[in-house]
All heavy atoms as an XYZ file, in Angstrom:
1016
protein
N       0.838     -1.175      0.000
C       0.000      0.000      0.000
C       0.886      1.242      0.000
O       1.805      1.368      0.794
C      -0.888     -0.020      1.238
C      -1.793      1.182      1.312
S      -3.001      0.996      2.641
C      -2.352      2.143      3.786
N       0.606      2.165     -0.904
C       1.348      3.414     -0.966
C       0.763      4.428      0.001
O      -0.455      4.546      0.152
C       1.280      4.000     -2.378
C       2.056      3.272     -3.453
C       1.801      3.909     -4.804
C       3.542      3.307     -3.139
N       1.633      5.148      0.635
C       1.208      6.205      1.541
C       0.998      7.462      0.725
O       1.893      7.914      0.018
C       2.278      6.435      2.611
C       2.019      7.555      3.599
C       0.782      7.209      4.447
C       3.220      7.750      4.496
N      -0.193      8.006      0.788
C      -0.471      9.245      0.079
C      -0.337     10.408      1.047
O      -0.890     10.385      2.143
C      -1.873      9.222     -0.518
C      -2.005      8.237     -1.649
C      -3.365      8.332     -2.306
O      -4.301      8.847     -1.734
N      -3.447      7.835     -3.514
N       0.420     11.406      0.635
C       0.664     12.570      1.484
C       0.032     13.783      0.831
O       0.245     14.050     -0.347
C       2.185     12.796      1.669
C       2.434     14.041      2.494
C       2.823     11.579      2.299
N      -0.735     14.499      1.598
C      -1.316     15.740      1.120
C      -0.415     16.875      1.604
O      -0.515     17.333      2.737
C      -2.746     15.911      1.662
C      -3.419     17.140      1.111
O      -2.760     18.115      0.743
N      -4.729     17.111      1.064
N       0.478     17.313      0.730
C       1.444     18.338      1.110
C       0.781     19.655      1.453
O       1.268     20.409      2.286
C       2.485     18.522      0.000
C       3.408     17.351     -0.084
C       3.241     16.376     -1.052
C       4.434     17.192      0.839
C       4.084     15.281     -1.116
C       5.281     16.100      0.789
C       5.103     15.148     -0.189
O       5.930     14.069     -0.235
N      -0.347     19.945      0.835
C      -1.059     21.185      1.138
C      -1.476     21.203      2.610
O      -1.331     22.207      3.298
C      -2.281     21.329      0.236
C      -2.996     22.648      0.397
C      -4.146     22.791     -0.583
O      -4.000     22.372     -1.737
O      -5.182     23.321     -0.178
N      -1.952     20.069      3.121
C      -2.363     20.010      4.522
C      -1.172     20.109      5.468
O      -1.285     20.631      6.565
C      -3.116     18.712      4.801
C      -4.504     18.693      4.227
C      -5.217     17.377      4.533
O      -4.595     16.361      4.804
N      -6.539     17.421      4.490
N      -0.027     19.623      5.043
C       1.160     19.656      5.890
C       1.799     21.038      5.895
O       2.118     21.585      6.943
C       2.189     18.605      5.446
C       1.622     17.199      5.673
C       3.520     18.782      6.172
C       2.455     16.099      5.055
N       2.003     21.611      4.723
C       2.784     22.834      4.624
C       1.968     24.124      4.733
O       2.514     25.139      5.139
C       3.601     22.846      3.326
C       4.688     21.824      3.336
C       4.620     20.716      2.516
C       5.760     21.943      4.193
C       5.614     19.753      2.539
C       6.767     20.993      4.223
C       6.687     19.899      3.387
N       0.705     24.108      4.406
C      -0.082     25.329      4.457
C      -0.100     25.953      5.848
O       0.115     27.160      5.973
C      -1.501     25.102      3.906
O      -1.389     24.704      2.537
C      -2.337     26.364      4.006
N      -0.313     25.204      6.946
C      -0.276     25.843      8.273
C       1.077     26.482      8.584
O       1.139     27.540      9.209
C      -0.560     24.689      9.232
C      -1.274     23.677      8.412
C      -0.707     23.805      7.030
N       2.153     25.864      8.134
C       3.487     26.421      8.365
C       3.635     27.734      7.602
O       4.110     28.728      8.144
C       4.576     25.415      7.934
C       4.509     24.179      8.831
C       5.960     26.050      7.962
C       5.323     23.004      8.330
N       3.214     27.747      6.357
C       3.309     28.944      5.532
C       2.428     30.049      6.098
O       2.846     31.203      6.208
C       2.934     28.628      4.064
C       2.814     29.896      3.255
C       3.972     27.697      3.457
N       1.220     29.716      6.499
C       0.305     30.717      7.059
C       0.904     31.303      8.336
O       0.852     32.516      8.552
C      -1.096     30.118      7.299
C      -1.961     31.066      8.113
C      -1.766     29.813      5.959
N       1.504     30.484      9.184
C       2.143     30.984     10.405
C       3.258     31.967     10.067
O       3.416     32.993     10.726
C       2.715     29.834     11.224
O       1.695     29.001     11.675
N       4.015     31.663      9.041
C       5.073     32.563      8.601
C       4.533     33.881      8.096
O       5.106     34.941      8.347
N       3.425     33.835      7.401
C       2.806     35.057      6.898
C       2.295     35.908      8.042
O       2.467     37.125      8.056
C       1.685     34.727      5.897
C       2.320     34.241      4.597
C       0.799     35.928      5.643
C       1.357     33.716      3.607
N       1.674     35.281      9.026
C       1.199     36.023     10.194
C       2.377     36.740     10.855
O       2.300     37.920     11.174
C       0.489     35.091     11.196
C       0.211     35.813     12.500
C      -0.804     34.553     10.593
N       3.483     36.042     11.035
C       4.662     36.644     11.652
C       5.186     37.809     10.819
O       5.548     38.861     11.357
C       5.744     35.593     11.835
N       5.203     37.649      9.512
C       5.679     38.699      8.617
C       4.796     39.930      8.699
O       5.285     41.055      8.793
C       5.728     38.166      7.183
C       6.232     39.092      6.094
C       7.655     39.538      6.396
C       6.167     38.399      4.755
N       3.496     39.742      8.698
C       2.570     40.874      8.753
C       2.693     41.590     10.098
O       2.703     42.819     10.154
C       1.118     40.426      8.472
C       0.134     41.540      8.741
C       0.991     39.962      7.024
N       2.802     40.848     11.180
C       2.972     41.474     12.495
C       4.261     42.287     12.522
O       4.305     43.398     13.046
C       2.946     40.419     13.616
C       3.387     41.014     14.944
C       1.541     39.836     13.751
N       5.325     41.750     11.936
C       6.604     42.471     11.855
C       6.415     43.810     11.144
O       6.927     44.835     11.573
C       7.618     41.600     11.127
C       8.970     42.224     10.986
C       9.427     42.965      9.939
C      10.042     42.171     11.923
N      10.707     43.368     10.163
C      11.122     42.894     11.373
C      10.195     41.585     13.169
C      12.334     43.047     12.027
C      11.417     41.729     13.811
C      12.461     42.457     13.241
N       5.680     43.817     10.063
C       5.435     45.039      9.302
C       4.780     46.101     10.174
O       5.101     47.274     10.094
C       4.527     44.751      8.079
C       5.250     43.914      7.044
C       4.037     46.058      7.447
C       4.339     43.382      5.946
N       3.843     45.690     11.014
C       3.039     46.651     11.755
C       3.706     47.260     12.971
O       3.324     48.320     13.400
C       1.720     46.017     12.195
C       0.798     45.781     11.061
C       0.274     44.526     10.835
C       0.472     46.799     10.195
C      -0.567     44.297      9.772
C      -0.367     46.581      9.130
C      -0.894     45.329      8.914
N       4.676     46.611     13.569
C       5.145     47.145     14.839
C       6.631     47.418     14.956
O       7.054     48.133     15.850
C       4.710     46.233     15.973
C       5.317     44.878     15.918
C       4.771     43.982     17.007
N       5.517     42.758     16.959
C       6.337     42.342     17.897
N       6.481     43.030     18.983
N       6.988     41.226     17.753
N       7.448     46.921     14.091
C       8.896     47.011     14.245
C       9.439     48.423     14.109
O      10.383     48.789     14.798
C       9.588     46.106     13.212
O       9.073     44.797     13.371
C      11.072     46.085     13.406
N       8.875     49.230     13.263
C       9.448     50.540     12.966
C       9.567     51.436     14.190
O      10.425     52.310     14.241
C       8.625     51.241     11.895
O       7.369     51.600     12.414
N       8.741     51.239     15.171
C       8.797     52.065     16.378
C      10.092     51.821     17.144
O      10.646     52.729     17.745
C       7.580     51.776     17.285
C       7.714     52.464     18.626
C       6.301     52.201     16.588
N      10.579     50.609     17.115
C      11.720     50.239     17.940
C      13.046     50.200     17.196
O      14.101     50.211     17.813
C      11.452     48.883     18.601
C      10.203     48.931     19.447
C       9.031     48.313     19.034
C      10.189     49.634     20.643
C       7.877     48.380     19.802
C       9.045     49.715     21.412
C       7.893     49.084     20.993
O       6.763     49.164     21.744
N      13.002     50.123     15.888
C      14.221     50.106     15.088
C      14.156     51.301     14.141
O      13.405     51.297     13.157
C      14.370     48.788     14.299
C      14.357     47.597     15.258
C      15.649     48.805     13.475
C      14.349     46.246     14.562
N      14.913     52.327     14.440
C      14.890     53.575     13.686
C      15.176     53.346     12.198
O      16.105     52.620     11.847
C      15.928     54.536     14.272
C      15.722     55.975     13.887
C      14.480     56.604     14.485
O      14.100     56.243     15.614
O      13.874     57.453     13.815
N      14.376     53.937     11.348
C      14.524     53.874      9.886
C      14.388     52.465      9.305
O      14.808     52.225      8.187
C      15.845     54.497      9.430
C      15.922     55.958      9.799
O      14.955     56.700      9.641
N      17.052     56.370     10.327
N      13.826     51.554     10.037
C      13.617     50.195      9.531
C      12.426     50.187      8.583
O      11.376     50.738      8.892
C      13.370     49.233     10.702
C      13.136     47.812     10.289
C      14.349     47.153      9.654
O      15.482     47.463     10.043
O      14.157     46.338      8.752
N      12.592     49.584      7.426
C      11.501     49.508      6.469
C      11.614     48.320      5.528
O      10.972     48.282      4.489
C      11.375     50.807      5.690
C      12.570     51.169      4.856
C      12.396     52.434      4.057
N      11.413     52.267      3.018
C      10.635     53.261      2.567
N      10.728     54.455      3.053
N       9.762     53.036      1.611
N      12.422     47.334      5.889
C      12.640     46.202      5.001
C      12.392     44.866      5.687
O      12.726     44.688      6.851
C      14.067     46.223      4.449
C      14.299     47.372      3.533
N      14.902     48.523      3.957
C      13.980     47.559      2.243
C      14.957     49.383      2.940
N      14.403     48.816      1.894
N      11.812     43.954      4.914
C      11.680     42.573      5.349
C      13.057     41.939      5.400
O      13.973     42.379      4.721
C      10.864     41.748      4.324
C       9.487     42.237      4.054
C       9.140     42.688      2.797
C       8.521     42.216      5.042
C       7.859     43.110      2.522
C       7.239     42.636      4.774
C       6.900     43.084      3.518
N      13.167     40.857      6.124
C      14.402     40.095      6.134
C      14.478     39.171      4.917
O      15.507     38.602      4.627
C      14.500     39.269      7.416
N      13.382     39.029      4.186
C      13.352     38.165      3.011
C      12.683     38.892      1.855
O      12.011     39.896      2.043
C      12.595     36.866      3.333
C      11.158     37.031      3.852
C      10.171     36.930      2.707
C      10.864     35.975      4.890
N      12.920     38.385      0.676
C      12.269     38.950     -0.503
C      10.838     38.445     -0.584
O      10.587     37.257     -0.428
C      12.991     38.538     -1.788
C      14.217     39.356     -2.034
O      14.239     40.552     -1.790
N      15.266     38.715     -2.507
N       9.938     39.336     -0.845
C       8.550     38.971     -1.046
C       8.214     39.377     -2.478
O       7.938     40.547     -2.743
C       7.652     39.703     -0.044
C       6.187     39.369     -0.064
C       5.946     37.909      0.303
C       5.424     40.264      0.885
N       8.305     38.422     -3.384
C       8.096     38.688     -4.813
C       9.005     39.823     -5.285
O       8.562     40.799     -5.870
C       6.636     38.989     -5.096
N      10.286     39.688     -4.959
C      11.333     40.637     -5.348
C      11.165     42.009     -4.691
O      11.659     43.005     -5.188
C      11.428     40.761     -6.863
C      11.788     39.452     -7.532
C      11.985     39.614     -9.010
C      12.323     38.251     -9.590
N      12.555     38.293    -11.005
N      10.476     42.056     -3.577
C      10.300     43.294     -2.834
C      10.703     43.061     -1.388
O      10.339     42.062     -0.790
C       8.831     43.740     -2.888
C       8.580     44.962     -2.044
O       9.365     45.902     -2.051
N       7.501     44.940     -1.292
N      11.460     43.997     -0.835
C      11.826     43.934      0.582
C      11.290     45.147      1.348
O      11.437     45.210      2.555
C      13.346     43.879      0.736
C      13.947     42.546      0.447
C      15.401     42.550      0.836
C      15.883     41.122      0.982
N      17.018     41.020      1.869
N      10.718     46.091      0.659
C      10.256     47.334      1.279
C       8.803     47.192      1.716
O       7.908     47.041      0.896
C      10.388     48.482      0.280
C      10.113     49.838      0.877
O       9.289     49.939      1.814
O      10.723     50.812      0.404
N       8.565     47.245      3.008
C       7.198     46.998      3.471
C       6.248     48.121      3.131
O       5.041     47.936      3.131
C       7.143     46.653      4.943
C       7.726     47.610      5.935
C       7.682     48.974      5.910
C       8.423     47.261      7.101
N       8.301     49.486      6.994
C       8.771     48.453      7.766
C       8.792     46.062      7.681
C       9.465     48.476      8.956
C       9.477     46.093      8.876
C       9.807     47.284      9.491
N       6.738     49.325      2.798
C       5.835     50.395      2.372
C       5.356     50.180      0.938
O       4.398     50.805      0.500
C       6.491     51.764      2.534
C       6.720     52.117      3.984
C       7.996     52.301      4.483
C       5.646     52.249      4.859
C       8.212     52.615      5.821
C       5.840     52.549      6.198
C       7.122     52.731      6.661
O       7.328     53.029      7.990
N       6.028     49.316      0.204
C       5.604     48.988     -1.159
C       4.856     47.662     -1.232
O       4.281     47.329     -2.264
C       6.832     48.933     -2.080
C       7.651     50.220     -2.192
C       8.870     50.001     -3.076
C       6.802     51.371     -2.695
N       4.872     46.911     -0.158
C       4.230     45.590     -0.147
C       2.716     45.716     -0.279
O       2.100     46.591      0.325
C       4.572     44.852      1.146
N       2.159     44.852     -1.105
C       0.707     44.812     -1.279
C       0.285     43.363     -1.472
O       1.116     42.476     -1.546
C       0.285     45.710     -2.436
C       1.026     45.463     -3.737
C       0.706     46.514     -4.780
O      -0.414     46.484     -5.311
O       1.587     47.356     -5.062
N      -1.003     43.144     -1.519
C      -1.528     41.778     -1.614
C      -0.931     41.023     -2.794
O      -0.661     39.835     -2.696
C      -3.053     41.781     -1.728
C      -3.755     42.172     -0.470
S      -3.719     40.864      0.737
C      -4.764     41.587      1.989
N      -0.721     41.702     -3.909
C      -0.215     41.006     -5.101
C       1.156     40.381     -4.846
O       1.479     39.357     -5.424
C      -0.181     41.929     -6.312
C       0.924     42.951     -6.303
C       0.962     43.766     -7.575
C       2.148     44.710     -7.557
N       2.217     45.515     -8.749
N       1.970     40.976     -3.961
C       3.273     40.391     -3.653
C       3.104     39.060     -2.917
O       3.831     38.102     -3.176
C       4.114     41.348     -2.802
C       4.549     42.553     -3.554
N       4.036     43.802     -3.310
C       5.443     42.699     -4.560
C       4.596     44.669     -4.124
N       5.447     44.024     -4.900
N       2.134     39.010     -2.009
C       1.865     37.755     -1.315
C       1.304     36.709     -2.283
O       1.621     35.532     -2.173
C       0.880     37.988     -0.157
C       1.512     38.629      1.041
C       1.558     39.999      1.176
C       2.071     37.850      2.040
C       2.135     40.596      2.281
C       2.654     38.424      3.156
C       2.684     39.806      3.276
N       0.497     37.149     -3.237
C      -0.049     36.225     -4.231
C       1.067     35.637     -5.095
O       1.109     34.428     -5.328
C      -1.081     36.937     -5.104
C      -1.723     36.030     -6.117
C      -2.815     36.709     -6.928
O      -2.974     37.945     -6.835
O      -3.512     35.998     -7.662
N       1.972     36.485     -5.556
C       3.092     36.005     -6.364
C       3.961     35.040     -5.572
O       4.410     34.015     -6.083
C       3.941     37.188     -6.860
C       3.236     38.053     -7.869
C       3.961     39.367     -8.120
O       4.972     39.681     -7.494
N       3.420     40.168     -9.030
N       4.196     35.378     -4.322
C       5.000     34.511     -3.466
C       4.311     33.166     -3.263
O       4.947     32.117     -3.346
C       5.250     35.209     -2.124
C       5.968     34.369     -1.142
C       7.315     34.126     -1.091
C       5.386     33.617     -0.088
N       7.595     33.290     -0.049
C       6.428     32.958      0.587
C       4.081     33.445      0.365
C       6.206     32.143      1.682
C       3.862     32.628      1.452
C       4.918     31.991      2.101
N       2.999     33.170     -3.002
C       2.241     31.925     -2.798
C       2.342     31.028     -4.036
O       2.558     29.817     -3.924
C       0.785     32.231     -2.473
N       2.186     31.632     -5.203
C       2.286     30.863     -6.450
C       3.677     30.257     -6.601
O       3.815     29.095     -6.992
C       1.958     31.746     -7.643
C       0.489     32.123     -7.724
C       0.194     33.173     -8.787
O       1.120     33.583     -9.524
O      -0.974     33.599     -8.857
N       4.696     31.036     -6.260
C       6.068     30.563     -6.420
C       6.382     29.383     -5.504
O       7.075     28.447     -5.898
C       7.055     31.692     -6.168
C       8.479     31.288     -6.406
C       9.421     32.455     -6.366
C      10.819     31.968     -6.681
N      11.605     32.898     -7.404
N       5.869     29.413     -4.269
C       6.167     28.327     -3.333
C       5.145     27.204     -3.398
O       5.275     26.207     -2.694
C       6.309     28.840     -1.875
C       7.451     29.827     -1.764
C       5.020     29.430     -1.360
N       4.117     27.365     -4.237
C       3.166     26.286     -4.442
C       2.074     26.162     -3.391
O       1.518     25.090     -3.198
N       1.768     27.264     -2.741
C       0.684     27.265     -1.763
C      -0.523     27.954     -2.414
O      -0.368     29.006     -3.030
C       1.092     28.020     -0.480
C      -0.057     28.119      0.493
C       2.279     27.338      0.165
N      -1.688     27.369     -2.296
C      -2.862     27.973     -2.941
C      -3.112     29.412     -2.450
O      -3.176     29.656     -1.241
C      -4.017     27.060     -2.527
C      -3.384     25.782     -2.102
C      -2.030     26.133     -1.584
N      -3.231     30.332     -3.382
C      -3.445     31.733     -3.045
C      -4.721     31.911     -2.224
O      -4.758     32.719     -1.294
C      -3.485     32.582     -4.308
C      -3.997     33.974     -4.074
C      -5.077     34.568     -4.662
C      -3.462     34.963     -3.183
N      -5.245     35.844     -4.188
C      -4.260     36.108     -3.278
C      -2.397     34.983     -2.294
C      -4.031     37.273     -2.534
C      -2.155     36.136     -1.549
C      -2.968     37.261     -1.678
N      -5.751     31.150     -2.503
C      -7.019     31.311     -1.776
C      -6.833     31.112     -0.272
O      -7.472     31.771      0.531
C      -8.088     30.379     -2.331
C      -7.857     28.916     -2.053
C      -8.883     27.992     -2.720
N      -8.668     26.626     -2.343
C      -7.709     25.845     -2.803
N      -6.856     26.314     -3.700
N      -7.586     24.608     -2.382
N      -5.915     30.225      0.102
C      -5.646     29.979      1.524
C      -4.932     31.185      2.132
O      -5.300     31.668      3.208
C      -4.793     28.699      1.700
C      -4.380     28.518      3.147
C      -5.546     27.487      1.178
N      -3.924     31.662      1.452
C      -3.147     32.798      1.940
C      -4.010     34.056      1.962
O      -4.010     34.806      2.940
C      -1.899     33.022      1.054
C      -1.027     31.764      1.012
C      -1.125     34.244      1.503
C      -0.571     31.255      2.350
N      -4.758     34.278      0.898
C      -5.603     35.476      0.807
C      -6.612     35.509      1.950
O      -6.817     36.551      2.585
C      -6.321     35.508     -0.536
C      -7.183     36.738     -0.729
C      -7.895     36.745     -2.057
O      -8.262     35.661     -2.566
O      -8.102     37.847     -2.593
N      -7.224     34.381      2.226
C      -8.199     34.301      3.308
C      -7.553     34.682      4.637
O      -8.123     35.438      5.429
C      -8.776     32.881      3.379
C      -9.780     32.676      4.473
C     -10.284     31.249      4.491
C     -11.225     31.020      5.660
N     -11.644     29.627      5.761
N      -6.355     34.159      4.892
C      -5.658     34.465      6.138
C      -5.244     35.930      6.217
O      -5.372     36.562      7.268
C      -4.426     33.564      6.295
C      -4.753     32.110      6.476
C      -5.598     31.855      7.716
O      -5.357     32.424      8.771
N      -6.598     31.009      7.581
N      -4.745     36.476      5.121
C      -4.346     37.880      5.116
C      -5.535     38.797      5.395
O      -5.424     39.749      6.171
C      -3.705     38.256      3.779
C      -2.274     37.790      3.575
C      -1.826     38.075      2.147
C      -1.333     38.450      4.568
N      -6.661     38.513      4.775
C      -7.851     39.340      5.018
C      -8.325     39.202      6.463
O      -8.717     40.197      7.091
C      -8.969     38.998      4.035
C      -8.743     39.554      2.669
N      -8.784     40.905      2.390
C      -8.437     38.939      1.501
C      -8.527     41.101      1.107
N      -8.306     39.923      0.550
N      -8.252     38.000      7.009
C      -8.646     37.795      8.408
C      -7.710     38.561      9.342
O      -8.161     39.201     10.309
C      -8.645     36.304      8.748
N      -6.412     38.513      9.054
C      -5.428     39.239      9.864
C      -5.693     40.739      9.795
O      -5.691     41.430     10.813
C      -3.990     38.932      9.383
C      -3.626     37.486      9.682
C      -2.982     39.895     10.005
C      -2.400     37.010      8.927
N      -5.920     41.241      8.591
C      -6.135     42.677      8.429
C      -7.446     43.124      9.073
O      -7.503     44.189      9.686
C      -6.091     43.067      6.949
C      -4.716     42.969      6.334
S      -3.416     43.776      7.297
C      -4.079     45.417      7.485
N      -8.487     42.344      8.938
C      -9.762     42.689      9.584
C      -9.576     42.782     11.092
O     -10.049     43.721     11.733
C     -10.842     41.655      9.249
C     -11.289     41.719      7.797
O     -10.969     42.715      7.104
O     -11.948     40.751      7.356
N      -8.884     41.811     11.648
C      -8.640     41.788     13.089
C      -7.750     42.966     13.504
O      -8.047     43.667     14.473
C      -7.989     40.460     13.479
C      -7.819     40.254     14.935
C      -9.135     39.924     15.571
C      -8.927     39.300     16.932
N     -10.153     38.892     17.538
N      -6.679     43.188     12.775
C      -5.758     44.278     13.100
C      -6.467     45.632     13.040
O      -6.300     46.465     13.937
C      -4.560     44.265     12.145
N      -7.258     45.839     12.012
C      -7.953     47.125     11.870
C      -9.020     47.348     12.944
O      -9.281     48.478     13.332
C      -8.578     47.219     10.481
C      -7.540     47.414      9.392
C      -8.150     47.452      8.014
N      -7.139     47.721      7.023
C      -6.978     47.018      5.910
N      -7.778     45.996      5.631
N      -6.019     47.337      5.056
N      -9.628     46.280     13.403
C     -10.686     46.440     14.398
C     -10.151     46.464     15.831
O     -10.761     47.081     16.699
C     -11.731     45.328     14.254
O     -11.179     44.080     14.583
N      -9.003     45.850     16.074
C      -8.524     45.708     17.445
C      -7.346     46.629     17.776
O      -7.329     47.265     18.830
C      -8.134     44.234     17.711
C      -7.460     44.068     19.054
C      -9.360     43.348     17.613
N      -6.360     46.707     16.912
C      -5.123     47.400     17.264
C      -5.299     48.884     17.586
O      -4.699     49.368     18.551
C      -4.067     47.189     16.194
C      -3.514     45.792     16.190
C      -3.977     44.706     16.902
C      -2.417     45.320     15.438
N      -3.233     43.606     16.623
C      -2.266     43.934     15.733
C      -1.552     45.905     14.544
C      -1.269     43.165     15.166
C      -0.564     45.128     13.977
C      -0.421     43.781     14.281
N      -6.079     49.656     16.822
C      -6.224     51.074     17.183
C      -6.810     51.271     18.589
O      -6.377     52.157     19.326
C      -7.170     51.626     16.110
C      -6.948     50.741     14.945
C      -6.731     49.365     15.542
N      -7.742     50.428     18.970
C      -8.343     50.521     20.303
C      -7.331     50.100     21.368
O      -7.179     50.767     22.401
C      -9.623     49.659     20.390
C     -10.198     49.667     21.784
C     -10.655     50.136     19.383
N      -6.638     48.995     21.130
C      -5.639     48.527     22.083
C      -4.502     49.530     22.263
O      -3.963     49.674     23.363
C      -5.063     47.184     21.647
C      -5.990     45.980     21.721
C      -5.293     44.731     21.191
C      -6.477     45.752     23.140
N      -4.150     50.194     21.203
C      -3.044     51.152     21.264
C      -3.303     52.247     22.298
O      -2.376     52.739     22.936
C      -2.805     51.766     19.875
C      -1.593     52.683     19.741
C      -0.309     51.921     20.049
C      -1.550     53.272     18.338
N      -4.548     52.604     22.480
C      -4.890     53.654     23.442
C      -4.440     53.303     24.857
O      -4.013     54.181     25.614
C      -6.394     53.921     23.428
C      -6.985     54.418     22.106
C      -8.499     54.480     22.190
C      -6.398     55.767     21.723
N      -4.520     52.037     25.235
C      -4.206     51.612     26.601
C      -2.882     50.881     26.749
O      -2.537     50.457     27.855
C      -5.338     50.719     27.136
C      -6.637     51.497     27.283
O      -6.587     52.686     27.616
O      -7.695     50.884     27.043
N      -2.147     50.706     25.655
C      -0.872     49.993     25.755
C       0.126     50.790     26.591
O       0.142     52.022     26.532
C      -0.273     49.759     24.368
C      -0.840     48.605     23.563
C      -0.202     48.579     22.182
C      -0.618     47.283     24.264
N       0.958     50.097     27.359
C       1.960     50.803     28.160
C       3.165     51.220     27.314
O       4.275     50.729     27.479
C       2.347     49.757     29.209
C       2.118     48.448     28.538
C       0.938     48.666     27.624
N       2.910     52.119     26.378
C       3.956     52.657     25.513
C       3.984     54.165     25.719
O       2.947     54.771     26.009
C       3.632     52.410     24.028
C       3.620     50.983     23.588
S       3.020     50.825     21.865
C       4.383     51.474     20.935
N       5.142     54.761     25.517
C       5.193     56.212     25.602
C       4.449     56.805     24.408
O       4.346     56.186     23.346
C       6.648     56.726     25.696
C       7.465     56.337     24.462
C       7.313     56.243     26.973
C       8.855     56.940     24.442
N       3.928     57.979     24.589
C       3.094     58.624     23.563
C       3.811     58.779     22.231
O       3.203     58.632     21.172
C       2.631     59.998     24.051
O       1.821     59.853     25.176
N       5.102     59.070     22.281
C       5.876     59.238     21.044
C       5.872     57.944     20.235
O       5.721     57.974     19.009
C       7.328     59.675     21.370
C       8.193     59.672     20.129
C       7.337     61.031     22.038
N       6.016     56.813     20.900
C       6.002     55.526     20.198
C       4.623     55.229     19.621
O       4.506     54.698     18.514
C       6.444     54.396     21.116
C       7.910     54.388     21.367
N       8.518     53.456     22.166
C       8.903     55.189     20.919
C       9.831     53.686     22.204
N      10.072     54.732     21.456
N       3.591     55.569     20.361
C       2.231     55.364     19.853
C       2.006     56.192     18.591
O       1.438     55.703     17.614
C       1.199     55.727     20.915
C       1.139     54.754     22.059
C       0.062     55.157     23.047
C      -0.003     54.192     24.214
N      -1.119     54.484     25.111
N       2.471     57.416     18.603
C       2.301     58.277     17.428
C       3.118     57.762     16.245
O       2.655     57.773     15.101
C       2.678     59.720     17.758
C       2.351     60.692     16.649
C       0.897     60.635     16.181
O      -0.018     60.444     17.010
O       0.668     60.756     14.952
N       4.330     57.297     16.498
C       5.155     56.713     15.427
C       4.454     55.508     14.813
O       4.488     55.312     13.601
C       6.525     56.292     15.957
C       7.508     57.398     16.120
C       8.859     56.817     16.539
C       9.911     57.876     16.622
N      11.221     57.311     16.999
N       3.844     54.702     15.648
C       3.132     53.525     15.157
C       1.943     53.930     14.289
O       1.733     53.371     13.217
C       2.675     52.673     16.342
C       2.359     51.223     16.080
C       3.445     50.513     15.312
C       2.087     50.501     17.392
N       1.187     54.919     14.719
C       0.055     55.407     13.909
C       0.533     55.927     12.553
O      -0.080     55.655     11.522
C      -0.695     56.512     14.652
C      -1.537     56.032     15.791
C      -2.324     57.196     16.405
N      -2.907     56.816     17.654
C      -2.386     57.091     18.863
N      -1.279     57.795     18.965
N      -2.989     56.681     19.950
N       1.618     56.702     12.566
C       2.165     57.247     11.317
C       2.675     56.119     10.418
O       2.489     56.166      9.204
C       3.289     58.249     11.614
C       2.803     59.537     12.221
C       1.776     60.255     11.353
O       1.991     60.352     10.116
O       0.751     60.707     11.894
N       3.311     55.148     11.006
C       3.806     53.992     10.247
C       2.642     53.274      9.569
O       2.699     52.952      8.381
C       4.556     53.057     11.191
C       4.902     51.731     10.612
N       5.750     51.578      9.536
C       4.513     50.477     10.960
C       5.872     50.290      9.255
N       5.133     49.607     10.106
N       1.575     53.014     10.302
C       0.404     52.331      9.745
C      -0.182     53.096      8.567
O      -0.635     52.497      7.598
C      -0.665     52.144     10.811
C      -0.321     51.187     11.899
C       0.692     50.265     11.926
C      -1.004     51.047     13.140
N       0.678     49.571     13.112
C      -0.350     50.029     13.882
C      -2.092     51.685     13.724
C      -0.763     49.635     15.142
C      -2.505     51.291     14.988
C      -1.841     50.274     15.687
N      -0.178     54.424      8.639
C      -0.729     55.249      7.551
C       0.127     55.192      6.286
O      -0.382     55.380      5.192
C      -0.846     56.708      8.002
C      -1.920     56.954      9.009
C      -1.922     58.417      9.435
C      -2.838     58.632     10.607
N      -2.753     60.008     11.120
N       1.425     54.970      6.449
C       2.344     54.958      5.305
C       2.299     53.655      4.512
O       2.784     53.594      3.389
C       3.781     55.171      5.774
C       4.071     56.553      6.293
C       5.525     56.610      6.724
C       5.843     57.838      7.510
N       7.219     57.789      8.031
N       1.753     52.609      5.101
C       1.699     51.321      4.414
C       0.785     51.390      3.201
O      -0.089     52.264      3.109
C       1.205     50.234      5.377
C       2.112     49.946      6.571
C       1.398     49.061      7.581
C       3.423     49.314      6.134
N       0.973     50.473      2.276
C       0.083     50.363      1.114
C      -1.354     50.216      1.621
O      -1.575     49.608      2.670
C       0.496     49.140      0.283
C      -0.278     49.005     -0.978
N      -1.514     48.410     -1.027
C       0.005     49.408     -2.241
C      -1.965     48.441     -2.266
N      -1.056     49.038     -3.021
N      -2.331     50.762      0.904
C      -3.733     50.652      1.356
C      -4.184     49.231      1.705
O      -5.060     49.065      2.555
C      -4.526     51.211      0.179
C      -3.590     52.199     -0.454
C      -2.208     51.586     -0.299
N      -3.580     48.223      1.082
C      -3.934     46.842      1.432
C      -3.659     46.541      2.901
O      -4.293     45.669      3.491
C      -3.131     45.842      0.588
C      -3.564     45.796     -0.865
O      -4.633     46.341     -1.199
O      -2.821     45.199     -1.670
N      -2.695     47.265      3.479
C      -2.267     46.968      4.846
C      -2.389     48.144      5.809
O      -2.000     48.021      6.970
C      -0.825     46.448      4.840
C      -0.674     45.173      4.062
C      -0.036     45.160      2.841
C      -1.198     43.992      4.550
C       0.080     43.992      2.115
C      -1.093     42.819      3.831
C      -0.439     42.816      2.615
N      -2.917     49.243      5.361
C      -3.051     50.398      6.248
C      -4.006     50.128      7.397
O      -5.002     49.425      7.250
C      -3.576     51.600      5.484
C      -2.557     52.313      4.670
C      -3.132     53.512      3.948
O      -4.339     53.686      3.839
N      -2.272     54.353      3.437
N      -3.660     50.733      8.519
C      -4.552     50.772      9.660
C      -4.711     52.237      9.999
O      -3.749     52.907     10.369
C      -3.977     50.002     10.876
C      -3.800     48.530     10.537
C      -4.882     50.173     12.087
C      -3.153     47.719     11.630
N      -5.911     52.742      9.838
C      -6.170     54.158     10.103
C      -6.801     54.308     11.475
O      -7.614     53.488     11.904
C      -7.071     54.732      9.023
C      -6.537     54.591      7.592
C      -7.544     55.123      6.580
C      -5.203     55.317      7.431
N      -6.402     55.367     12.162
C      -6.937     55.634     13.492
C      -7.601     57.008     13.509
O      -7.330     57.848     12.664
C      -5.833     55.577     14.561
O      -4.863     56.592     14.277
C      -5.150     54.222     14.584
N      -8.434     57.224     14.486
C      -9.138     58.508     14.615
C      -8.298     59.561     15.301
O      -8.631     60.734     15.282
C     -10.435     58.322     15.412
C     -11.427     57.433     14.674
O     -11.389     57.425     13.426
O     -12.232     56.765     15.334
N      -7.208     59.149     15.913
C      -6.385     60.096     16.682
C      -5.600     61.005     15.780
O      -4.989     60.655     14.871
C      -5.410     59.336     17.579
C      -6.143     58.309     18.432
O      -6.919     57.538     17.882
O      -5.909     58.307     19.642
């Protein structure tokens, strides 16, 4: 009997976890590392997170053989959650005001696919 392996079921959770980590890195690192604006890896030949957009993740998914529909669903879920929760949480986080403002400005500079806008 041959063992059939569904690689999509094995590798998709690993890839999705990596994407979550990458997106979180984009949103918060700039406050703590002055002038930081680059990924540690190429994302569809792009390392600049201010230029990153959904199409870069789609190209990357195609290149590594992960179904785009899986990645797209996760990215939209992450962004929906980030947009609804992070601006509110930021108000009460134990961060100095300057860092909070830097984070808000950073979020505004991202591509519209990843922007988080606040009322402040």
